N, C-alpha and C positions, 0 to 999 in steps of 0.2 A: 740620562741626559741628552740633549737634544743637539744635532749636529751644529746648529748655530752656537751654544753653548760651548761645545766642545772647541769650535773654531775660536771664539772669545778666548777660552782658556789657554789654548796654544798660542795665540797672539800676544797674551799677557805675559806669556813665559818666554818669548821671544826677545831677548834682549843682546845688545852687542856691546862690546867694550873696546875701547882705544887706549892709548897710554894714559889719557887724562880723564876721560870721559866714559859714563854709562849712556847709551843710546836705548831707550824702551818705546814702544809703542805709546801714543798720546791716549789718554784715557779720561773719561768724564771728569774725574777728579781734578784733571788740570785746568778745568775752566778758569779759574782766577788768574793764572799764570798766562794763559792764551788772551784774557781780556786785556792783561796789561801790555802783553808783548805785541798783540795786533793793534793796540792805540797808542803805541810810540809814533813820534814824529818820523823817524826813518822808515818804519815799516809803511806808515800812510803814504809816505813820499815815494818810496821805492817799488812796493809791493801792491799797495792800495787799500781803501778801505772795505772792511768786511762787514760792517755795519753791527759790530758787537759792542755793545754799550754797557750791557750788565752781565754779571756770571750766569744767569739763566740764557742769554744770548749766546754765551761761549759754550756752555752745557749743549744747548741745541746743535750749534755749528759743529762741534765734536761728532755728536750723534748723527747728523746729517751727512757730514762730509768725510771725516776721517776713518770713523768705524766700518761704513760700508765698504770701502776701498781695502782695508784689512780683510774683510771677510771675503769679499770678490778675487783680491789678487794675493793676498797673503802679505803684502808690504804697504806701506804709507808714510804718514807723518810719525818722525820719532822724536822723543823729547830729549833734548841733552841736558845730562846732570854731571856736574863735576864730581869727581871721584873724593877729592877733597873738599869737605864741606857740604856735599851733596845739595849743591845749588842749581835750580833749574835757571838754564842760562839762554835757550833757544829751542829751536826745531829744525829738523832737517830730514827730507825725504825724498821719495820717488813718487810722483804723481801723474795720473791719468788727469788730462785737461782738455777740455773743449778745444777744438781747433788746432790740436797738436796730433800728428800721427803716430810720434814717438814718445814715450813716457818720459817725464820731466823730473829733473833732480833739482831741488831748490832747499833754502836755507835761510832763516832769519836768526837773529841774537839780539839781545839785550845790548844796547849800546857800551854798557861798563864792562862788557866781556869781549868787546871788539879788539883788533889788533894784537890778540894773544895766540893766534893760531887755531882757536877752536873750531872754527867754522869749516876751515880746510880739513882738519882732523877727522871731523865727524861726516862732512860730505865725502871724503876719500874712502873712509869705511863703508858709507851707505852704497857708495858706487859700486865698490867690490862685492858687497850683499847682493846687489840686484844682478849683476853679471853672474857670480859665480853660484850662489844659492838659489837666485830665481831664474837663471838662464838666459838673462837679457841682452841682447846682442848689440843694441842700441840706446843710447841716452841722449836726451835734449836737454837745454837750460835756455831760459829766457830770462831778459833783464832789460831795464831802462837804458836808455843812451847816456844818462846822468850818472848811473850808478857803477862807477869804475872799479872800486873794490871788488864788486860782484863780478864784474867782467875779468878782471886778473884772477880771482879765484877759479872761475870757470874754467878759463883757459889753464891754471896750473893743474886742473883736473884732467886735461888733456882734450877737453871739447874744443872743436874749432868754430869760429864765427861762420855761418852758411848765407844768411839773408836778413832782412828786416820783415816783421809780420806784424799784424794785429790779430788778436783773439777775440772770440764772439763777445760782444756786450762790453769791449772796451775799445774807445778810438785811438788810444796811443800806439804808436809804431814802437815795437820792442825789436832787441837785437835777439837773433836765434842761433842757437849753438847746437852742435851735434858730436858726438864721438865719431871719429873717423874711420871710414870701413876698413 
């Protein structure tokens, strides 16, 4: 078995649990869910258009964006699954992003599951995994000025607002947060 295949198997086996959720690495088989999530009005408004219009586009996006980061760093974008009912409800992860020196924690949730604490529960677990399992000493987060619910969640995670930034390929000024020293 090649090292690449061993890494994929290790990542496939690496899942985390919270009180109500299972968090597992995104897979190509999640393409239909990603297509749905990434085309929701709030995702488009607050995170941006990833130009995923078909399941094939979503499969390609997962293969180009999610899987290589897992192979390189061991962490990335995790699917949120409810323990009760096994529903796919969102994504949470730690990401390398162009224009950021510190890895970024991010989350997205289907609207019908908002306001129930799932995003906080998942993000708190992934923050802990990043710091403890992967030895990260700092995390950042970015959000739009209008996304007050994300701002509150980021602050609840213990990150502090630092400054306004723009990232490559995007003209919108974003709020930049970091874990304190």
